[in-house]
C-alpha positions as CSV (number, residue, x, y, z in Angstrom):
1,M,77.5,186.5,-213.6
2,R,73.5,186.5,-213.7
3,E,73.6,188.8,-215.8
4,D,75.6,187.2,-218.3
5,I,73.9,184.0,-218.7
6,M,70.7,183.5,-216.8
7,Q,69.1,186.6,-218.6
8,V,70.4,186.4,-221.7
9,D,68.0,183.9,-224.4
10,T,70.0,181.2,-225.6
11,V,68.2,181.3,-229.0
12,T,65.5,183.4,-230.3
13,L,64.3,185.4,-233.6
14,D,65.3,188.7,-233.9
15,D,62.6,190.2,-236.3
16,E,64.3,193.7,-237.5
17,K,67.2,192.1,-238.8
18,N,65.8,188.7,-239.4
19,A,68.3,186.7,-237.6
20,L,68.6,184.0,-235.8
21,V,69.9,184.9,-232.2
22,I,72.4,182.5,-230.2
23,I,74.8,182.3,-227.7
24,D,78.2,181.1,-229.2
25,Q,78.6,178.3,-226.2
26,T,82.0,176.9,-227.6
27,L,83.4,179.9,-225.8
28,L,81.7,179.5,-222.6
29,P,82.5,180.0,-219.7
30,G,85.5,182.8,-220.9
31,E,83.6,184.8,-223.1
32,V,79.6,185.5,-223.7
33,R,79.3,186.9,-227.5
34,M,76.2,186.5,-229.3
35,L,76.0,185.8,-232.5
36,S,73.6,186.6,-235.2
37,L,72.9,184.5,-237.9
38,T,70.9,184.9,-241.7
39,R,72.8,182.4,-243.9
40,Q,72.0,178.8,-244.1
41,E,75.3,178.1,-243.9
42,D,76.2,179.5,-241.0
43,I,73.0,178.0,-239.2
44,R,73.4,174.5,-240.1
45,E,77.2,175.0,-239.0
46,A,76.3,176.9,-235.3
47,I,74.5,173.5,-234.9
48,Y,77.1,171.2,-236.0
49,M,79.8,172.6,-233.7
50,L,77.7,173.1,-230.9
51,R,77.4,177.1,-230.6
52,V,74.1,176.4,-230.1
53,R,73.6,172.7,-228.4
54,G,71.0,170.8,-226.2
55,A,67.9,168.7,-227.9
56,P,65.1,171.4,-227.2
57,A,67.4,174.6,-228.3
58,I,68.6,172.4,-231.4
59,G,65.0,172.4,-232.3
60,V,64.3,175.7,-231.6
61,A,67.3,176.9,-233.7
62,A,66.2,174.8,-236.8
63,A,62.3,175.8,-237.1
64,I,63.9,179.8,-237.0
65,G,66.3,178.5,-239.5
66,M,64.0,177.2,-241.5
67,Y,61.7,180.4,-241.7
68,L,65.1,182.4,-242.2
69,A,65.5,179.9,-245.2
70,A,61.9,180.5,-246.6
71,L,62.3,184.4,-246.3
72,K,65.3,184.2,-249.2
73,I,63.3,181.2,-251.4
74,E,62.7,183.2,-254.7
75,A,59.0,181.5,-255.8
76,Q,55.6,182.3,-257.7
77,T,54.1,179.5,-256.8
78,Y,53.0,176.6,-254.4
79,D,54.9,174.2,-256.0
80,E,57.9,176.0,-256.8
81,F,58.5,177.6,-253.3
82,Y,57.9,173.6,-251.8
83,A,60.6,172.3,-254.3
84,K,62.9,175.2,-253.1
85,F,62.1,174.5,-248.9
86,M,62.6,171.0,-248.9
87,P,66.5,171.5,-249.6
88,A,67.0,173.6,-247.2
89,K,64.9,171.3,-244.8
90,A,67.6,168.4,-245.9
91,F,70.2,170.7,-245.3
92,L,69.5,171.5,-241.8
93,A,68.5,168.0,-240.9
94,S,71.9,167.1,-241.9
95,A,73.9,168.4,-239.3
96,R,73.3,166.8,-236.4
97,P,71.7,163.0,-236.7
98,T,71.2,162.1,-232.7
99,A,68.9,164.8,-231.4
100,V,65.4,164.2,-232.5
101,N,64.2,167.7,-231.6
102,L,66.0,168.4,-234.8
103,F,63.8,166.5,-237.1
104,W,60.9,167.2,-235.0
105,A,61.2,170.8,-235.2
106,L,61.9,170.6,-239.2
107,D,58.9,168.6,-239.8
108,R,56.7,170.6,-237.9
109,M,57.6,173.3,-240.3
110,E,57.4,171.6,-243.1
111,H,53.6,170.5,-242.0
112,V,53.0,174.3,-241.8
113,V,53.5,174.4,-245.9
114,L,51.7,170.9,-246.6
115,V,48.3,171.9,-244.9
116,N,48.1,175.2,-246.7
117,R,48.8,174.9,-249.7
118,G,46.1,176.6,-251.0
119,K,47.4,180.2,-249.5
120,T,50.2,182.6,-251.5
121,V,53.8,182.5,-250.9
122,E,54.1,185.5,-248.8
123,E,50.8,183.7,-246.2
124,I,53.0,181.4,-246.0
125,R,56.0,182.6,-244.9
126,R,54.1,184.5,-242.1
127,L,52.7,181.6,-241.2
128,L,56.2,179.9,-240.9
129,H,57.3,182.6,-238.6
130,D,54.3,182.3,-236.5
131,E,55.0,178.3,-236.0
132,A,58.7,179.3,-235.5
133,V,58.4,181.7,-232.3
134,A,55.5,179.3,-231.2
135,I,57.9,176.0,-230.9
136,R,60.5,178.7,-228.9
137,E,57.5,179.6,-226.6
138,E,56.2,176.2,-226.1
139,D,59.7,174.8,-225.3
140,I,60.0,177.8,-222.2
141,D,56.4,176.6,-221.1
142,V,57.6,173.1,-221.6
143,C,61.1,173.1,-219.6
144,R,59.2,175.3,-217.1
145,R,56.5,172.1,-216.3
146,I,59.2,169.9,-216.5
147,G,61.0,172.0,-213.9
148,E,57.6,171.5,-211.8
149,N,57.1,167.8,-212.0
150,G,61.1,167.4,-210.9
151,L,60.2,169.2,-208.2
152,T,58.2,166.8,-207.1
153,L,61.0,164.3,-206.5
154,L,63.5,166.6,-204.6
155,H,63.7,168.6,-201.1
156,S,66.0,171.5,-200.1
157,G,68.9,170.6,-199.4
158,C,69.7,167.9,-201.8
159,G,72.7,166.7,-203.0
160,I,72.4,166.3,-207.0
161,L,74.7,164.7,-209.6
162,T,74.0,166.1,-213.2
163,H,75.6,164.8,-216.5
164,C,76.9,167.0,-219.4
165,N,74.6,170.4,-219.9
166,A,70.8,170.3,-219.5
167,G,70.4,173.7,-218.4
168,Q,68.9,177.0,-219.5
169,L,72.1,176.5,-222.0
170,A,70.6,173.5,-223.8
171,T,66.8,174.9,-224.2
172,A,65.0,178.5,-224.5
173,R,64.7,178.7,-220.8
174,Y,65.0,176.6,-217.9
175,G,66.5,173.7,-219.4
176,T,65.5,169.9,-218.3
177,A,67.7,168.5,-216.2
178,L,68.3,171.7,-214.1
179,A,64.9,173.3,-214.6
180,P,64.1,172.3,-211.1
181,I,66.8,173.2,-209.6
182,H,66.5,176.5,-210.9
183,L,63.2,176.9,-209.9
184,G,63.7,175.9,-206.6
185,R,66.6,178.8,-206.4
186,E,63.4,180.9,-207.2
187,R,61.2,179.4,-204.5
188,G,64.4,180.1,-201.6
189,W,65.7,175.6,-201.9
190,N,68.7,175.3,-201.7
191,F,70.6,172.1,-203.3
192,R,74.3,171.3,-203.5
193,V,75.0,169.9,-207.0
194,F,77.9,167.7,-208.5
195,C,78.3,168.8,-211.8
196,D,80.3,165.9,-213.7
197,E,82.8,167.7,-216.2
198,T,81.3,165.3,-218.8
199,R,84.0,164.5,-221.6
200,P,85.4,165.2,-224.1
201,L,83.4,168.6,-224.5
202,L,83.5,169.7,-221.4
203,Q,79.6,170.6,-221.5
204,G,79.7,170.0,-217.6
205,A,82.1,171.7,-216.3
206,R,82.1,175.0,-218.9
207,L,78.1,174.9,-219.2
208,S,76.0,173.4,-216.4
209,A,78.8,174.9,-213.5
210,Y,78.5,178.6,-215.2
211,E,74.8,178.7,-215.2
212,L,74.3,177.0,-211.7
213,S,77.0,179.2,-209.7
214,A,75.4,182.0,-211.9
215,D,71.9,181.2,-210.0
216,G,73.6,180.6,-206.5
217,V,74.0,177.4,-206.5
218,D,76.4,175.4,-204.4
219,T,78.0,173.6,-207.4
220,T,81.2,171.5,-207.7
221,V,82.9,170.2,-210.9
222,I,84.8,166.4,-211.0
223,C,85.7,164.1,-213.4
224,D,83.4,161.7,-214.9
225,N,85.6,158.5,-213.1
226,M,85.1,160.9,-209.7
227,A,81.2,160.1,-209.4
228,S,81.1,156.4,-207.9
229,Q,83.5,157.9,-205.0
230,V,81.1,161.0,-204.3
231,M,78.1,158.3,-204.8
232,K,79.9,156.2,-201.9
233,N,80.5,159.4,-200.0
234,G,76.6,159.6,-199.5
235,W,76.8,163.2,-201.5
236,I,74.1,162.4,-203.7
237,D,70.4,162.1,-203.0
238,A,69.1,161.9,-206.7
239,V,70.6,161.8,-210.5
240,L,69.3,164.7,-213.1
241,V,70.1,163.9,-216.5
242,G,68.4,165.1,-220.2
243,A,68.2,163.0,-222.9
244,D,68.5,163.6,-226.8
245,R,66.4,160.7,-227.5
246,I,64.4,158.4,-225.5
247,A,62.9,155.2,-227.3
248,A,59.4,153.9,-227.5
249,N,60.7,150.9,-224.6
250,G,62.2,154.1,-222.5
251,D,65.7,153.7,-223.2
252,T,67.7,157.2,-223.3
253,C,70.4,158.6,-226.0
254,N,71.9,161.3,-223.9
255,K,75.8,162.4,-223.8
256,I,78.4,160.0,-224.0
257,G,78.9,158.4,-220.2
258,T,75.2,158.9,-219.1
259,S,75.3,154.9,-219.1
260,G,77.9,154.9,-216.6
261,V,76.3,157.0,-213.9
262,A,73.4,155.3,-214.5
263,I,75.1,151.9,-213.5
264,L,76.7,152.9,-210.5
265,A,73.4,155.2,-209.4
266,K,71.9,151.8,-209.5
267,H,74.9,150.3,-207.4
268,Y,74.4,152.9,-204.6
269,G,70.8,152.4,-204.5
270,I,70.4,156.6,-206.0
271,P,67.3,157.1,-207.9
272,F,68.5,158.3,-211.6
273,Y,65.8,160.5,-213.6
274,V,65.2,161.8,-217.1
275,C,64.2,164.7,-217.9
276,A,62.8,166.1,-221.3
277,P,60.0,166.4,-223.0
278,L,57.7,164.5,-225.1
279,S,59.2,166.1,-228.1
280,T,62.5,163.9,-227.3
281,I,60.4,160.5,-227.3
282,D,60.8,158.8,-230.2
283,T,58.0,156.2,-230.8
284,T,59.0,155.0,-234.0
285,L,61.8,153.4,-232.6
286,P,61.2,150.4,-230.0
287,S,64.5,150.3,-228.9
288,G,67.6,152.4,-227.6
289,A,69.1,149.9,-230.2
290,G,67.7,152.1,-233.3
291,I,69.2,155.3,-232.7
292,P,72.0,156.5,-234.4
293,I,75.0,157.4,-232.7
294,E,76.7,160.4,-234.1
295,Q,80.2,160.3,-233.9
296,R,82.9,163.2,-233.1
297,P,86.2,163.8,-234.6
298,G,89.4,162.4,-232.8
299,E,90.6,165.8,-232.3
300,E,88.6,166.5,-229.3
301,V,89.9,164.1,-227.6
302,T,93.6,164.0,-228.5
303,E,93.6,168.2,-229.1
304,M,90.5,170.5,-228.1
305,W,91.6,171.1,-224.7
306,Y,95.5,171.4,-224.7
307,Q,97.7,173.9,-225.5
308,R,99.7,170.7,-227.3
309,R,98.2,167.0,-228.5
310,M,97.9,165.1,-225.6
311,A,98.3,161.5,-227.4
312,P,100.3,160.1,-229.7
313,Q,100.1,160.7,-233.3
314,N,99.5,157.3,-234.3
315,V,96.9,156.3,-231.7
316,K,93.0,156.0,-233.0
317,T,90.6,157.6,-230.9
318,Y,87.2,156.7,-230.7
319,N,85.0,159.8,-229.9
320,P,80.8,158.9,-229.7
321,A,78.7,161.8,-229.2
322,F,76.6,160.3,-227.1
323,D,75.5,156.4,-225.2
324,V,72.1,154.7,-224.8
325,T,71.1,154.3,-220.9
326,D,68.7,150.8,-220.7
327,A,65.5,151.4,-219.7
328,E,65.7,149.4,-216.4
329,L,68.2,151.5,-215.0
330,I,66.2,154.8,-215.3
331,T,63.8,155.4,-212.0
332,G,61.4,158.1,-213.6
333,I,61.5,160.1,-216.7
334,V,60.4,163.5,-216.0
335,T,58.4,165.3,-218.8
336,E,55.8,168.3,-219.2
337,Y,53.0,166.1,-218.4
338,G,54.2,164.6,-215.5
339,V,56.7,161.5,-214.2
340,L,56.8,158.4,-216.0
341,R,57.6,155.1,-214.2
342,P,58.3,151.5,-215.8
343,D,57.0,149.7,-218.0
344,Y,58.0,152.5,-220.1
345,T,56.8,151.1,-222.9
346,R,52.7,151.4,-221.3
347,S,53.8,154.5,-219.3
348,I,54.9,156.2,-223.0
349,A,52.1,155.1,-224.9
350,E,49.6,156.1,-222.2
351,I,50.9,159.9,-222.1
352,F,50.9,160.5,-225.4
353,A,47.5,159.5,-225.6
354,R,46.5,161.7,-223.0
355,K,48.6,164.3,-225.0
356,A,46.0,163.6,-227.4
């Protein structure tokens, strides 16, 4: 099983075929199918339909997508190229509204175009290729560093609760919240991991449990409403979750249900850690109140995992993809530059200053 998933690139660029290559995560864990995408319509659909998902992986996919778009732009002059580049960027940006890495990566690709106005269109295409590759390679390095920093908060034998999937399947490699677990396994550490099923898309049961068990981790899947009981049993020493967007004050947007887990962890005195790269921190938003929350189709709740529709036809559904966890519930934010502690408004500002 390890060969099926842990040795397969989640998202990469095939230079020979000029294609974005991803694992179709909608088919996991039953089938490992690689998709080779060249059309912008297919790349956007893959992001929207969660064939590629996880904030860092979405960013990498978007960067590669913009390079592939640039290859197909017919233009003789810079102005003509840029005029066609921007609609392609807006098209990919419309795929999902919440994960900030999507927009961060697209902005980086646009920046390459803007600062190279004096170069030929062909030179700009080559620079876009190099930037897309760099974004992917940086993600691997950043996730490894997050894993190293996260390991300082754990010990072999820890009981860990996760929510959604913030592992290798959500990034180019290692993951964010699961990176400490994967790196620990490389060093012979053992963990007991409880994966919240994570409704309605089951990323915990389908994806986190899949890659953790593939890595030889003692893995138990629980329904979302069982988190309180396993905490009360004394089985959880720490909670590790990822993030799709973090506001300047530390409020964190992650897969729906994360805020409830944080409230439970606070009640039981269990440390609750958010693991995310600095690219996921949106310093333009003072608090989580300004984070747009994606609303998904109601059929994901009523029909997706059933042979027949399980809810009455005439009922309404409410299916937000994310919720916001208040900063006061977060013990620490694990980044590639270290573990941030409250007051997050101060520590986030300091870490960006340090990076600069």
